[in-house]
N, CA and C atoms of all chains as a GROMACS GRO file, in nm:
protein
  633
    1UNK      N    1   0.686   0.155   2.297
    1UNK     CA    2   0.673   0.132   2.153
    1UNK      C    3   0.806   0.081   2.099
    2UNK      N    4   0.795  -0.009   2.004
    2UNK     CA    5   0.917  -0.059   1.939
    2UNK      C    6   0.932   0.008   1.802
    3UNK      N    7   1.050   0.057   1.777
    3UNK     CA    8   1.079   0.127   1.652
    3UNK      C    9   1.202   0.065   1.586
    4UNK      N   10   1.208   0.078   1.456
    4UNK     CA   11   1.330   0.040   1.384
    4UNK      C   12   1.394   0.166   1.328
    5UNK      N   13   1.521   0.183   1.358
    5UNK     CA   14   1.595   0.299   1.308
    5UNK      C   15   1.692   0.250   1.202
    6UNK      N   16   1.691   0.319   1.088
    6UNK     CA   17   1.781   0.282   0.978
    6UNK      C   18   1.877   0.398   0.950
    7UNK      N   19   2.002   0.362   0.930
    7UNK     CA   20   2.104   0.463   0.898
    7UNK      C   21   2.149   0.442   0.754
    8UNK      N   22   2.164   0.552   0.681
    8UNK     CA   23   2.201   0.545   0.540
    8UNK      C   24   2.331   0.620   0.514
    9UNK      N   25   2.395   0.583   0.402
    9UNK     CA   26   2.521   0.646   0.361
    9UNK      C   27   2.624   0.631   0.473
   10UNK      N   28   2.707   0.734   0.494
   10UNK     CA   29   2.814   0.719   0.593
   10UNK      C   30   2.762   0.718   0.736
   11UNK      N   31   2.637   0.752   0.754
   11UNK     CA   32   2.578   0.743   0.889
   11UNK      C   33   2.582   0.598   0.940
   12UNK      N   34   2.571   0.501   0.849
   12UNK     CA   35   2.577   0.360   0.890
   12UNK      C   36   2.715   0.328   0.946
   13UNK      N   37   2.819   0.384   0.883
   13UNK     CA   38   2.955   0.361   0.934
   13UNK      C   39   2.973   0.428   1.070
   14UNK      N   40   2.922   0.550   1.082
   14UNK     CA   41   2.937   0.625   1.207
   14UNK      C   42   2.860   0.556   1.320
   15UNK      N   43   2.741   0.508   1.289
   15UNK     CA   44   2.659   0.442   1.392
   15UNK      C   45   2.705   0.301   1.420
   16UNK      N   46   2.781   0.244   1.326
   16UNK     CA   47   2.829   0.107   1.343
   16UNK      C   48   2.727   0.002   1.305
   17UNK      N   49   2.618   0.043   1.244
   17UNK     CA   50   2.516  -0.054   1.200
   17UNK      C   51   2.423   0.014   1.099
   18UNK      N   52   2.351  -0.068   1.024
   18UNK     CA   53   2.253  -0.014   0.929
   18UNK      C   54   2.114  -0.002   0.993
   19UNK      N   55   2.083  -0.094   1.084
   19UNK     CA   56   1.953  -0.095   1.150
   19UNK      C   57   1.973  -0.112   1.300
   20UNK      N   58   1.884  -0.051   1.376
   20UNK     CA   59   1.887  -0.068   1.521
   20UNK      C   60   1.744  -0.064   1.574
   21UNK      N   61   1.719  -0.143   1.676
   21UNK     CA   62   1.587  -0.145   1.739
   21UNK      C   63   1.588  -0.049   1.858
   22UNK      N   64   1.485   0.030   1.869
   22UNK     CA   65   1.470   0.123   1.981
   22UNK      C   66   1.337   0.097   2.049
   23UNK      N   67   1.336   0.111   2.181
   23UNK     CA   68   1.211   0.103   2.256
   23UNK      C   69   1.193   0.238   2.325
   24UNK      N   70   1.081   0.303   2.296
   24UNK     CA   71   1.057   0.438   2.349
   24UNK      C   72   0.917   0.446   2.408
   25UNK      N   73   0.895   0.553   2.482
   25UNK     CA   74   0.762   0.571   2.543
   25UNK      C   75   0.661   0.621   2.440
   26UNK      N   76   0.536   0.589   2.466
   26UNK     CA   77   0.425   0.638   2.382
   26UNK      C   78   0.433   0.791   2.373
   27UNK      N   79   0.409   0.844   2.256
   27UNK     CA   80   0.407   0.989   2.240
   27UNK      C   81   0.543   1.050   2.208
   28UNK      N   82   0.645   0.964   2.196
   28UNK     CA   83   0.779   1.015   2.164
   28UNK      C   84   0.777   1.080   2.025
   29UNK      N   85   0.844   1.194   2.017
   29UNK     CA   86   0.851   1.263   1.887
   29UNK      C   87   0.980   1.222   1.814
   30UNK      N   88   0.980   1.256   1.685
   30UNK     CA   89   1.098   1.226   1.604
   30UNK      C   90   1.221   1.300   1.659
   31UNK      N   91   1.202   1.423   1.706
   31UNK     CA   92   1.313   1.499   1.762
   31UNK      C   93   1.368   1.434   1.888
   32UNK      N   94   1.278   1.381   1.971
   32UNK     CA   95   1.324   1.314   2.094
   32UNK      C   96   1.399   1.185   2.061
   33UNK      N   97   1.351   1.113   1.961
   33UNK     CA   98   1.423   0.993   1.918
   33UNK      C   99   1.561   1.031   1.866
   34UNK      N  100   1.567   1.141   1.793
   34UNK     CA  101   1.696   1.187   1.740
   34UNK      C  102   1.792   1.216   1.855
   35UNK      N  103   1.741   1.275   1.963
   35UNK     CA  104   1.824   1.300   2.083
   35UNK      C  105   1.884   1.168   2.134
   36UNK      N  106   1.799   1.066   2.142
   36UNK     CA  107   1.846   0.936   2.194
   36UNK      C  108   1.951   0.875   2.102
   37UNK      N  109   1.926   0.887   1.972
   37UNK     CA  110   2.021   0.832   1.875
   37UNK      C  111   2.156   0.902   1.889
   38UNK      N  112   2.153   1.034   1.906
   38UNK     CA  113   2.278   1.109   1.919
   38UNK      C  114   2.351   1.075   2.049
   39UNK      N  115   2.276   1.043   2.154
   39UNK     CA  116   2.338   1.003   2.280
   39UNK      C  117   2.412   0.870   2.264
   40UNK      N  118   2.351   0.779   2.188
   40UNK     CA  119   2.413   0.648   2.168
   40UNK      C  120   2.528   0.652   2.068
   41UNK      N  121   2.518   0.743   1.972
   41UNK     CA  122   2.624   0.757   1.870
   41UNK      C  123   2.665   0.904   1.866
   42UNK      N  124   2.754   0.943   1.957
   42UNK     CA  125   2.789   1.086   1.970
   42UNK      C  126   2.838   1.148   1.839
   43UNK      N  127   2.902   1.067   1.751
   43UNK     CA  128   2.950   1.124   1.624
   43UNK      C  129   2.835   1.173   1.538
   44UNK      N  130   2.717   1.110   1.554
   44UNK     CA  131   2.601   1.157   1.478
   44UNK      C  132   2.553   1.293   1.528
   45UNK      N  133   2.586   1.324   1.654
   45UNK     CA  134   2.546   1.454   1.709
   45UNK      C  135   2.616   1.568   1.636
   46UNK      N  136   2.740   1.541   1.589
   46UNK     CA  137   2.814   1.645   1.515
   46UNK      C  138   2.741   1.685   1.387
   47UNK      N  139   2.667   1.590   1.330
   47UNK     CA  140   2.597   1.616   1.204
   47UNK      C  141   2.449   1.646   1.227
   48UNK      N  142   2.414   1.672   1.352
   48UNK     CA  143   2.272   1.684   1.386
   48UNK      C  144   2.198   1.786   1.299
   49UNK      N  145   2.257   1.904   1.282
   49UNK     CA  146   2.186   2.011   1.211
   49UNK      C  147   2.163   1.981   1.063
   50UNK      N  148   2.248   1.897   1.006
   50UNK     CA  149   2.232   1.867   0.863
   50UNK      C  150   2.164   1.732   0.840
   51UNK      N  151   2.128   1.664   0.948
   51UNK     CA  152   2.066   1.531   0.934
   51UNK      C  153   1.924   1.542   0.879
   52UNK      N  154   1.895   1.456   0.780
   52UNK     CA  155   1.758   1.448   0.727
   52UNK      C  156   1.690   1.328   0.790
   53UNK      N  157   1.559   1.341   0.813
   53UNK     CA  158   1.487   1.237   0.885
   53UNK      C  159   1.358   1.200   0.811
   54UNK      N  160   1.332   1.070   0.805
   54UNK     CA  161   1.209   1.024   0.740
   54UNK      C  162   1.144   0.917   0.826
   55UNK      N  163   1.012   0.913   0.818
   55UNK     CA  164   0.936   0.803   0.878
   55UNK      C  165   0.870   0.731   0.762
   56UNK      N  166   0.905   0.602   0.747
   56UNK     CA  167   0.862   0.532   0.626
   56UNK      C  168   0.934   0.594   0.507
   57UNK      N  169   0.856   0.642   0.409
   57UNK     CA  170   0.918   0.699   0.288
   57UNK      C  171   0.892   0.849   0.277
   58UNK      N  172   0.852   0.912   0.387
   58UNK     CA  173   0.823   1.056   0.384
   58UNK      C  174   0.908   1.131   0.486
   59UNK      N  175   0.954   1.248   0.443
   59UNK     CA  176   1.026   1.336   0.537
   59UNK      C  177   0.930   1.383   0.646
   60UNK      N  178   0.984   1.393   0.768
   60UNK     CA  179   0.904   1.446   0.879
   60UNK      C  180   0.993   1.539   0.962
   61UNK      N  181   0.929   1.629   1.037
   61UNK     CA  182   1.008   1.719   1.120
   61UNK      C  183   1.013   1.669   1.264
   62UNK      N  184   1.084   1.743   1.348
   62UNK     CA  185   1.108   1.698   1.486
   62UNK      C  186   0.980   1.683   1.567
   63UNK      N  187   0.874   1.753   1.531
   63UNK     CA  188   0.749   1.747   1.609
   63UNK      C  189   0.662   1.626   1.575
   64UNK      N  190   0.701   1.550   1.477
   64UNK     CA  191   0.621   1.434   1.436
   64UNK      C  192   0.615   1.331   1.548
   65UNK      N  193   0.494   1.289   1.583
   65UNK     CA  194   0.476   1.191   1.692
   65UNK      C  195   0.482   1.050   1.632
   66UNK      N  196   0.572   0.971   1.687
   66UNK     CA  197   0.597   0.837   1.633
   66UNK      C  198   0.492   0.737   1.680
   67UNK      N  199   0.478   0.629   1.604
   67UNK     CA  200   0.384   0.522   1.637
   67UNK      C  201   0.459   0.390   1.646
   68UNK      N  202   0.400   0.297   1.720
   68UNK     CA  203   0.460   0.165   1.735
   68UNK      C  204   0.483   0.103   1.597
   69UNK      N  205   0.602   0.048   1.578
   69UNK     CA  206   0.633  -0.020   1.452
   69UNK      C  207   0.689   0.070   1.344
   70UNK      N  208   0.698   0.199   1.370
   70UNK     CA  209   0.751   0.291   1.268
   70UNK      C  210   0.895   0.255   1.230
   71UNK      N  211   0.925   0.279   1.103
   71UNK     CA  212   1.063   0.269   1.054
   71UNK      C  213   1.114   0.409   1.030
   72UNK      N  214   1.218   0.445   1.103
   72UNK     CA  215   1.270   0.582   1.095
   72UNK      C  216   1.408   0.580   1.032
   73UNK      N  217   1.428   0.666   0.936
   73UNK     CA  218   1.558   0.674   0.869
   73UNK      C  219   1.628   0.805   0.902
   74UNK      N  220   1.758   0.793   0.928
   74UNK     CA  221   1.843   0.911   0.948
   74UNK      C  222   1.950   0.908   0.840
   75UNK      N  223   1.970   1.021   0.776
   75UNK     CA  224   2.072   1.022   0.671
   75UNK      C  225   2.127   1.163   0.646
   76UNK      N  226   2.246   1.167   0.583
   76UNK     CA  227   2.306   1.297   0.552
   76UNK      C  228   2.240   1.357   0.428
   77UNK      N  229   2.274   1.483   0.394
   77UNK     CA  230   2.217   1.543   0.273
   77UNK      C  231   2.234   1.452   0.152
   78UNK      N  232   2.134   1.454   0.065
   78UNK     CA  233   2.133   1.361  -0.048
   78UNK      C  234   2.223   1.414  -0.160
   79UNK      N  235   2.262   1.322  -0.250
   79UNK     CA  236   2.364   1.358  -0.351
   79UNK      C  237   2.336   1.292  -0.486
   80UNK      N  238   2.210   1.279  -0.522
   80UNK     CA  239   2.181   1.212  -0.648
   80UNK      C  240   2.232   1.291  -0.768
   81UNK      N  241   2.240   1.222  -0.881
   81UNK     CA  242   2.280   1.288  -1.005
   81UNK      C  243   2.417   1.247  -1.051
   82UNK      N  244  -0.005   1.352  -1.728
   82UNK     CA  245   0.136   1.342  -1.765
   82UNK      C  246   0.185   1.200  -1.741
   83UNK      N  247   0.253   1.145  -1.839
   83UNK     CA  248   0.312   1.012  -1.823
   83UNK      C  249   0.447   1.029  -1.752
   84UNK      N  250   0.475   0.938  -1.660
   84UNK     CA  251   0.603   0.944  -1.590
   84UNK      C  252   0.660   0.803  -1.581
   85UNK      N  253   0.787   0.792  -1.612
   85UNK     CA  254   0.854   0.662  -1.609
   85UNK      C  255   0.984   0.676  -1.532
   86UNK      N  256   1.002   0.592  -1.432
   86UNK     CA  257   1.120   0.601  -1.346
   86UNK      C  258   1.192   0.467  -1.344
   87UNK      N  259   1.323   0.472  -1.363
   87UNK     CA  260   1.404   0.351  -1.354
   87UNK      C  261   1.519   0.376  -1.257
   88UNK      N  262   1.524   0.297  -1.151
   88UNK     CA  263   1.638   0.297  -1.058
   88UNK      C  264   1.701   0.160  -1.072
   89UNK      N  265   1.822   0.155  -1.122
   89UNK     CA  266   1.876   0.023  -1.153
   89UNK      C  267   2.029   0.025  -1.155
   90UNK      N  268   2.090  -0.090  -1.121
   90UNK     CA  269   2.236  -0.099  -1.133
   90UNK      C  270   2.280  -0.122  -1.278
   91UNK      N  271   2.185  -0.143  -1.368
   91UNK     CA  272   2.221  -0.168  -1.508
   91UNK      C  273   2.261  -0.038  -1.578
   92UNK      N  274   2.355  -0.048  -1.674
   92UNK     CA  275   2.397   0.073  -1.747
   92UNK      C  276   2.278   0.141  -1.815
   93UNK      N  277   2.287   0.274  -1.824
   93UNK     CA  278   2.184   0.351  -1.893
   93UNK      C  279   2.214   0.348  -2.043
   94UNK      N  280   2.123   0.293  -2.120
   94UNK     CA  281   2.140   0.281  -2.265
   94UNK      C  282   2.065   0.397  -2.331
   95UNK      N  283   2.141   0.506  -2.355
   95UNK     CA  284   2.077   0.628  -2.407
   95UNK      C  285   2.013   0.605  -2.544
   96UNK      N  286   2.079   0.526  -2.627
   96UNK     CA  287   2.025   0.499  -2.762
   96UNK      C  288   1.893   0.424  -2.753
   97UNK      N  289   1.888   0.326  -2.663
   97UNK     CA  290   1.765   0.247  -2.648
   97UNK      C  291   1.652   0.335  -2.592
   98UNK      N  292   1.688   0.423  -2.498
   98UNK     CA  293   1.587   0.512  -2.441
   98UNK      C  294   1.532   0.607  -2.548
   99UNK      N  295   1.622   0.660  -2.632
   99UNK     CA  296   1.577   0.750  -2.739
   99UNK      C  297   1.488   0.676  -2.837
  100UNK      N  298   1.526   0.553  -2.867
  100UNK     CA  299   1.448   0.473  -2.963
  100UNK      C  300   1.308   0.443  -2.909
  101UNK      N  301   1.298   0.430  -2.779
  101UNK     CA  302   1.169   0.396  -2.716
  101UNK      C  303   1.080   0.518  -2.697
  102UNK      N  304   1.128   0.634  -2.739
  102UNK     CA  305   1.050   0.757  -2.720
  102UNK      C  306   0.916   0.747  -2.791
  103UNK      N  307   0.812   0.793  -2.721
  103UNK     CA  308   0.677   0.791  -2.779
  103UNK      C  309   0.613   0.927  -2.749
  104UNK      N  310   0.587   1.006  -2.854
  104UNK     CA  311   0.527   1.138  -2.832
  104UNK      C  312   0.411   1.158  -2.928
  105UNK      N  313   0.318   1.243  -2.888
  105UNK     CA  314   0.202   1.270  -2.973
  105UNK      C  315   0.236   1.383  -3.073
  106UNK      N  316   0.150   1.401  -3.172
  106UNK     CA  317   0.181   1.492  -3.283
  106UNK      C  318   0.190   1.639  -3.241
  107UNK      N  319   0.128   1.676  -3.129
  107UNK     CA  320   0.130   1.816  -3.087
  107UNK      C  321   0.254   1.858  -3.010
  108UNK      N  322   0.344   1.764  -2.987
  108UNK     CA  323   0.462   1.794  -2.905
  108UNK      C  324   0.576   1.846  -2.993
  109UNK      N  325   0.635   1.959  -2.951
  109UNK     CA  326   0.741   2.019  -3.031
  109UNK      C  327   0.875   2.028  -2.961
  110UNK      N  328   0.882   1.978  -2.835
  110UNK     CA  329   1.007   1.991  -2.760
  110UNK      C  330   1.039   1.863  -2.685
  111UNK      N  331   1.159   1.814  -2.706
  111UNK     CA  332   1.210   1.700  -2.629
  111UNK      C  333   1.343   1.744  -2.570
  112UNK      N  334   1.346   1.763  -2.439
  112UNK     CA  335   1.469   1.801  -2.370
  112UNK      C  336   1.524   1.677  -2.301
  113UNK      N  337   1.650   1.645  -2.329
  113UNK     CA  338   1.712   1.534  -2.258
  113UNK      C  339   1.839   1.584  -2.188
  114UNK      N  340   1.871   1.520  -2.078
  114UNK     CA  341   1.992   1.555  -2.002
  114UNK      C  342   2.056   1.425  -1.955
  115UNK      N  343   2.187   1.418  -1.969
  115UNK     CA  344   2.262   1.305  -1.914
  115UNK      C  345   2.365   1.358  -1.817
  116UNK      N  346   2.362   1.308  -1.696
  116UNK     CA  347   2.464   1.341  -1.597
  116UNK      C  348   2.569   1.231  -1.601
  117UNK      N  349   2.694   1.269  -1.623
  117UNK     CA  350   2.802   1.172  -1.646
  117UNK      C  351   2.905   1.183  -1.534
  118UNK      N  352   2.957   1.071  -1.491
  118UNK     CA  353   3.056   1.071  -1.383
  118UNK      C  354   3.189   1.130  -1.432
  119UNK      N  355   3.237   1.232  -1.360
  119UNK     CA  356   3.365   1.296  -1.392
  119UNK      C  357   3.481   1.216  -1.331
  120UNK      N  358   3.604   1.249  -1.374
  120UNK     CA  359   3.720   1.176  -1.324
  120UNK      C  360   3.778   1.236  -1.196
  121UNK      N  361   3.712   1.337  -1.143
  121UNK     CA  362   3.762   1.398  -1.019
  121UNK      C  363   3.644   1.426  -0.924
  122UNK      N  364   3.673   1.412  -0.797
  122UNK     CA  365   3.577   1.452  -0.695
  122UNK      C  366   3.654   1.547  -0.604
  123UNK      N  367   3.627   1.676  -0.622
  123UNK     CA  368   3.710   1.774  -0.553
  123UNK      C  369   3.851   1.768  -0.610
  124UNK      N  370   3.948   1.746  -0.521
  124UNK     CA  371   4.088   1.739  -0.564
  124UNK      C  372   4.131   1.597  -0.600
  125UNK      N  373   4.048   1.500  -0.566
  125UNK     CA  374   4.089   1.360  -0.580
  125UNK      C  375   4.053   1.302  -0.716
  126UNK      N  376   4.149   1.226  -0.771
  126UNK     CA  377   4.121   1.151  -0.894
  126UNK      C  378   4.039   1.028  -0.857
  127UNK      N  379   3.936   0.999  -0.935
  127UNK     CA  380   3.852   0.884  -0.904
  127UNK      C  381   3.830   0.800  -1.030
  128UNK      N  382   3.792   0.673  -1.007
  128UNK     CA  383   3.762   0.585  -1.120
  128UNK      C  384   3.613   0.566  -1.140
  129UNK      N  385   3.536   0.608  -1.040
  129UNK     CA  386   3.392   0.592  -1.050
  129UNK      C  387   3.324   0.638  -0.922
  130UNK      N  388   3.194   0.621  -0.919
  130UNK     CA  389   3.115   0.656  -0.800
  130UNK      C  390   3.022   0.540  -0.768
  131UNK      N  391   3.018   0.506  -0.640
  131UNK     CA  392   2.927   0.401  -0.592
  131UNK      C  393   2.802   0.470  -0.537
  132UNK      N  394   2.690   0.453  -0.607
  132UNK     CA  395   2.564   0.518  -0.567
  132UNK      C  396   2.483   0.426  -0.477
  133UNK      N  397   2.444   0.478  -0.362
  133UNK     CA  398   2.355   0.406  -0.270
  133UNK      C  399   2.219   0.474  -0.274
  134UNK      N  400   2.114   0.394  -0.284
  134UNK     CA  401   1.979   0.448  -0.291
  134UNK      C  402   1.888   0.383  -0.187
  135UNK      N  403   1.808   0.463  -0.123
  135UNK     CA  404   1.697   0.414  -0.040
  135UNK      C  405   1.579   0.406  -0.137
  136UNK      N  406   1.571   0.291  -0.205
  136UNK     CA  407   1.485   0.280  -0.324
  136UNK      C  408   1.339   0.319  -0.300
  137UNK      N  409   1.278   0.264  -0.196
  137UNK     CA  410   1.135   0.291  -0.175
  137UNK      C  411   1.108   0.439  -0.154
  138UNK      N  412   1.195   0.503  -0.076
  138UNK     CA  413   1.175   0.646  -0.051
  138UNK      C  414   1.211   0.728  -0.175
  139UNK      N  415   1.313   0.684  -0.248
  139UNK     CA  416   1.350   0.755  -0.371
  139UNK      C  417   1.231   0.754  -0.468
  140UNK      N  418   1.168   0.638  -0.482
  140UNK     CA  419   1.052   0.631  -0.573
  140UNK      C  420   0.940   0.724  -0.526
  141UNK      N  421   0.916   0.726  -0.398
  141UNK     CA  422   0.811   0.813  -0.342
  141UNK      C  423   0.844   0.961  -0.368
  142UNK      N  424   0.969   0.999  -0.345
  142UNK     CA  425   1.005   1.140  -0.364
  142UNK      C  426   1.001   1.179  -0.512
  143UNK      N  427   1.044   1.088  -0.600
  143UNK     CA  428   1.031   1.118  -0.743
  143UNK      C  429   0.884   1.135  -0.782
  144UNK      N  430   0.797   1.049  -0.728
  144UNK     CA  431   0.653   1.061  -0.758
  144UNK      C  432   0.601   1.198  -0.717
  145UNK      N  433   0.644   1.246  -0.601
  145UNK     CA  434   0.600   1.378  -0.553
  145UNK      C  435   0.651   1.488  -0.646
  146UNK      N  436   0.775   1.475  -0.689
  146UNK     CA  437   0.832   1.576  -0.780
  146UNK      C  438   0.758   1.573  -0.914
  147UNK      N  439   0.731   1.453  -0.965
  147UNK     CA  440   0.657   1.443  -1.092
  147UNK      C  441   0.520   1.510  -1.078
  148UNK      N  442   0.454   1.489  -0.963
  148UNK     CA  443   0.322   1.549  -0.942
  148UNK      C  444   0.332   1.702  -0.940
  149UNK      N  445   0.439   1.754  -0.882
  149UNK     CA  446   0.458   1.900  -0.880
  149UNK      C  447   0.480   1.954  -1.021
  150UNK      N  448   0.555   1.880  -1.100
  150UNK     CA  449   0.579   1.922  -1.239
  150UNK      C  450   0.447   1.927  -1.314
  151UNK      N  451   0.366   1.825  -1.294
  151UNK     CA  452   0.237   1.819  -1.364
  151UNK      C  453   0.148   1.938  -1.327
  152UNK      N  454   0.158   1.982  -1.202
  152UNK     CA  455   0.080   2.098  -1.157
  152UNK      C  456   0.130   2.228  -1.218
  153UNK      N  457   0.261   2.236  -1.242
  153UNK     CA  458   0.322   2.364  -1.280
  153UNK      C  459   0.332   2.389  -1.429
  154UNK      N  460   0.352   2.282  -1.507
  154UNK     CA  461   0.374   2.302  -1.651
  154UNK      C  462   0.294   2.199  -1.733
  155UNK      N  463   0.257   2.236  -1.855
  155UNK     CA  464   0.188   2.141  -1.944
  155UNK      C  465   0.288   2.046  -2.011
  156UNK      N  466   0.322   1.942  -1.938
  156UNK     CA  467   0.422   1.845  -1.984
  156UNK      C  468   0.352   1.716  -2.026
  157UNK      N  469   0.391   1.661  -2.139
  157UNK     CA  470   0.328   1.535  -2.182
  157UNK      C  471   0.389   1.415  -2.112
  158UNK      N  472   0.521   1.414  -2.099
  158UNK     CA  473   0.584   1.298  -2.035
  158UNK      C  474   0.720   1.332  -1.976
  159UNK      N  475   0.754   1.255  -1.875
  159UNK     CA  476   0.886   1.263  -1.812
  159UNK      C  477   0.938   1.120  -1.800
  160UNK      N  478   1.063   1.102  -1.839
  160UNK     CA  479   1.129   0.974  -1.814
  160UNK      C  480   1.261   1.003  -1.743
  161UNK      N  481   1.289   0.924  -1.640
  161UNK     CA  482   1.413   0.944  -1.564
  161UNK      C  483   1.473   0.809  -1.529
  162UNK      N  484   1.602   0.798  -1.552
  162UNK     CA  485   1.676   0.677  -1.512
  162UNK      C  486   1.794   0.720  -1.425
  163UNK      N  487   1.810   0.652  -1.312
  163UNK     CA  488   1.924   0.680  -1.224
  163UNK      C  489   1.991   0.548  -1.191
  164UNK      N  490   2.123   0.544  -1.209
  164UNK     CA  491   2.198   0.423  -1.176
  164UNK      C  492   2.213   0.410  -1.025
  165UNK      N  493   2.225   0.287  -0.981
  165UNK     CA  494   2.267   0.256  -0.845
  165UNK      C  495   2.391   0.168  -0.855
  166UNK      N  496   2.464   0.155  -0.745
  166UNK     CA  497   2.587   0.077  -0.750
  166UNK      C  498   2.699   0.156  -0.816
  167UNK      N  499   2.799   0.084  -0.865
  167UNK     CA  500   2.919   0.150  -0.918
  167UNK      C  501   2.899   0.196  -1.062
  168UNK      N  502   2.926   0.326  -1.084
  168UNK     CA  503   2.921   0.384  -1.219
  168UNK      C  504   3.061   0.437  -1.249
  169UNK      N  505   3.118   0.389  -1.360
  169UNK     CA  506   3.256   0.428  -1.394
  169UNK      C  507   3.259   0.567  -1.457
  170UNK      N  508   3.378   0.628  -1.451
  170UNK     CA  509   3.401   0.758  -1.515
  170UNK      C  510   3.359   0.751  -1.662
  171UNK      N  511   3.298   0.857  -1.708
  171UNK     CA  512   3.247   0.871  -1.847
  171UNK      C  513   3.113   0.803  -1.871
  172UNK      N  514   3.063   0.729  -1.773
  172UNK     CA  515   2.932   0.665  -1.790
  172UNK      C  516   2.824   0.753  -1.729
  173UNK      N  517   2.704   0.753  -1.789
  173UNK     CA  518   2.596   0.832  -1.730
  173UNK      C  519   2.540   0.766  -1.604
  174UNK      N  520   2.523   0.848  -1.502
  174UNK     CA  521   2.458   0.802  -1.378
  174UNK      C  522   2.311   0.845  -1.378
  175UNK      N  523   2.280   0.945  -1.461
  175UNK     CA  524   2.145   1.001  -1.463
  175UNK      C  525   2.107   1.034  -1.607
  176UNK      N  526   1.981   1.005  -1.641
  176UNK     CA  527   1.929   1.042  -1.773
  176UNK      C  528   1.785   1.090  -1.752
  177UNK      N  529   1.757   1.206  -1.810
  177UNK     CA  530   1.623   1.265  -1.795
  177UNK      C  531   1.572   1.306  -1.932
  178UNK      N  532   1.444   1.285  -1.955
  178UNK     CA  533   1.379   1.333  -2.077
  178UNK      C  534   1.246   1.398  -2.039
  179UNK      N  535   1.224   1.518  -2.093
  179UNK     CA  536   1.096   1.587  -2.072
  179UNK      C  537   1.039   1.623  -2.210
  180UNK      N  538   0.914   1.587  -2.231
  180UNK     CA  539   0.847   1.614  -2.359
  180UNK      C  540   0.731   1.711  -2.335
  181UNK      N  541   0.729   1.819  -2.416
  181UNK     CA  542   0.623   1.920  -2.403
  181UNK      C  543   0.595   1.980  -2.541
  182UNK      N  544   0.492   2.061  -2.547
  182UNK     CA  545   0.459   2.126  -2.674
  182UNK      C  546   0.565   2.229  -2.712
  183UNK      N  547   0.619   2.297  -2.612
  183UNK     CA  548   0.714   2.407  -2.638
  183UNK      C  549   0.837   2.393  -2.549
  184UNK      N  550   0.949   2.454  -2.596
  184UNK     CA  551   1.077   2.431  -2.528
  184UNK      C  552   1.084   2.494  -2.390
  185UNK      N  553   1.017   2.608  -2.370
  185UNK     CA  554   1.033   2.678  -2.242
  185UNK      C  555   0.992   2.588  -2.126
  186UNK      N  556   0.872   2.532  -2.135
  186UNK     CA  557   0.827   2.448  -2.022
  186UNK      C  558   0.910   2.320  -2.011
  187UNK      N  559   0.957   2.270  -2.123
  187UNK     CA  560   1.038   2.148  -2.118
  187UNK      C  561   1.171   2.175  -2.046
  188UNK      N  562   1.235   2.288  -2.078
  188UNK     CA  563   1.361   2.322  -2.010
  188UNK      C  564   1.336   2.350  -1.862
  189UNK      N  565   1.234   2.429  -1.832
  189UNK     CA  566   1.205   2.461  -1.692
  189UNK      C  567   1.179   2.334  -1.610
  190UNK      N  568   1.098   2.247  -1.666
  190UNK     CA  569   1.062   2.125  -1.592
  190UNK      C  570   1.183   2.034  -1.572
  191UNK      N  571   1.268   2.026  -1.672
  191UNK     CA  572   1.387   1.941  -1.661
  191UNK      C  573   1.479   1.995  -1.551
  192UNK      N  574   1.500   2.126  -1.553
  192UNK     CA  575   1.586   2.189  -1.450
  192UNK      C  576   1.525   2.169  -1.311
  193UNK      N  577   1.395   2.190  -1.300
  193UNK     CA  578   1.325   2.174  -1.172
  193UNK      C  579   1.340   2.031  -1.120
  194UNK      N  580   1.320   1.936  -1.208
  194UNK     CA  581   1.328   1.795  -1.169
  194UNK      C  582   1.466   1.762  -1.112
  195UNK      N  583   1.569   1.805  -1.180
  195UNK     CA  584   1.705   1.773  -1.133
  195UNK      C  585   1.737   1.848  -1.003
  196UNK      N  586   1.698   1.975  -0.997
  196UNK     CA  587   1.721   2.052  -0.873
  196UNK      C  588   1.652   1.988  -0.754
  197UNK      N  589   1.527   1.950  -0.772
  197UNK     CA  590   1.450   1.888  -0.663
  197UNK      C  591   1.510   1.753  -0.624
  198UNK      N  592   1.550   1.676  -0.725
  198UNK     CA  593   1.613   1.547  -0.697
  198UNK      C  594   1.733   1.566  -0.605
  199UNK      N  595   1.814   1.666  -0.634
  199UNK     CA  596   1.937   1.688  -0.558
  199UNK      C  597   1.909   1.737  -0.416
  200UNK      N  598   1.788   1.784  -0.390
  200UNK     CA  599   1.752   1.826  -0.255
  200UNK      C  600   1.679   1.719  -0.176
  201UNK      N  601   1.603   1.632  -0.246
  201UNK     CA  602   1.505   1.549  -0.176
  201UNK      C  603   1.516   1.399  -0.194
  202UNK      N  604   1.573   1.355  -0.305
  202UNK     CA  605   1.569   1.211  -0.333
  202UNK      C  606   1.687   1.142  -0.264
  203UNK      N  607   1.658   1.042  -0.178
  203UNK     CA  608   1.764   0.981  -0.098
  203UNK      C  609   1.855   0.887  -0.177
  204UNK      N  610   1.949   0.948  -0.244
  204UNK     CA  611   2.056   0.877  -0.314
  204UNK      C  612   2.186   0.945  -0.271
  205UNK      N  613   2.287   0.863  -0.242
  205UNK     CA  614   2.416   0.916  -0.197
  205UNK      C  615   2.527   0.857  -0.281
  206UNK      N  616   2.639   0.931  -0.288
  206UNK     CA  617   2.749   0.879  -0.367
  206UNK      C  618   2.876   0.865  -0.285
  207UNK      N  619   2.947   0.758  -0.314
  207UNK     CA  620   3.078   0.734  -0.252
  207UNK      C  621   3.180   0.725  -0.364
  208UNK      N  622   3.266   0.828  -0.377
  208UNK     CA  623   3.366   0.824  -0.485
  208UNK      C  624   3.464   0.709  -0.466
  209UNK      N  625   3.504   0.649  -0.576
  209UNK     CA  626   3.604   0.542  -0.570
  209UNK      C  627   3.738   0.604  -0.610
  210UNK      N  628   3.820   0.626  -0.509
  210UNK     CA  629   3.945   0.699  -0.529
  210UNK      C  630   4.052   0.605  -0.584
  211UNK      N  631   4.129   0.654  -0.681
  211UNK     CA  632   4.234   0.570  -0.742
  211UNK      C  633   4.350   0.554  -0.646
   0.00000   0.00000   0.00000
C-alpha cells in the first residue's frame, strides 16, 4: 500500500520534510507505521509518547488499520489560542 | 445551533464582528472572549507568534466541538475566529462569541470550547523572539 505521511509544526524540521511517501504491507496499523517513521527519523522517537496521530482529518489510535492512499499526519501537542 | 468559524491570516476585527451580531429576542447572554498575544513566551521577549494550522483537520475538529456544545447546552449561536500566520503582540489571535438565553450556559460553553480547542484542534505556535 502507498501512504502519504505529513509532518506538522516542528516535526517537519525534525523529519527534514513536510511530506513523505511510505510503502507498507496490507493490514499495517497506525502504530506500526509510527514505528517505521521513528526508525527513519530517530529524533521523532524521543517525542513518541506525546505524538498525536491522524488519518485524514480524524484522530486515530495505534490499532487503526491503514488503507491504500491514506494521508497520515504526525504532530506534537496542539497550541491554539 | 448556528456556528460560524473563520480561520484566516487576516486581522480579527472585533468591532466588525460585534456589529454583525444577530440574536433572537429570547437571548439574554452574549459571552465574548479575545485571546491576545502577550509580549513574552516563558522567559523570552517576543514580538509576535507565527500560527500554523492544519486547516482541514482544524475545521473538522471545531465542527465536532460545536456538535458537543449543541448536545450539552441550549446555545443559540457560536462564532469563532482564529488567526493563522504571524500575529503581533497586543493583537487578538482568537475571538469567541457564545449566545444563549442565560449566562451560565454561555460561560460554560465558551470555556468548554476554548479548553477543547487547546486539546484537539491542530494549530501550533512559533514565537518570534526579539
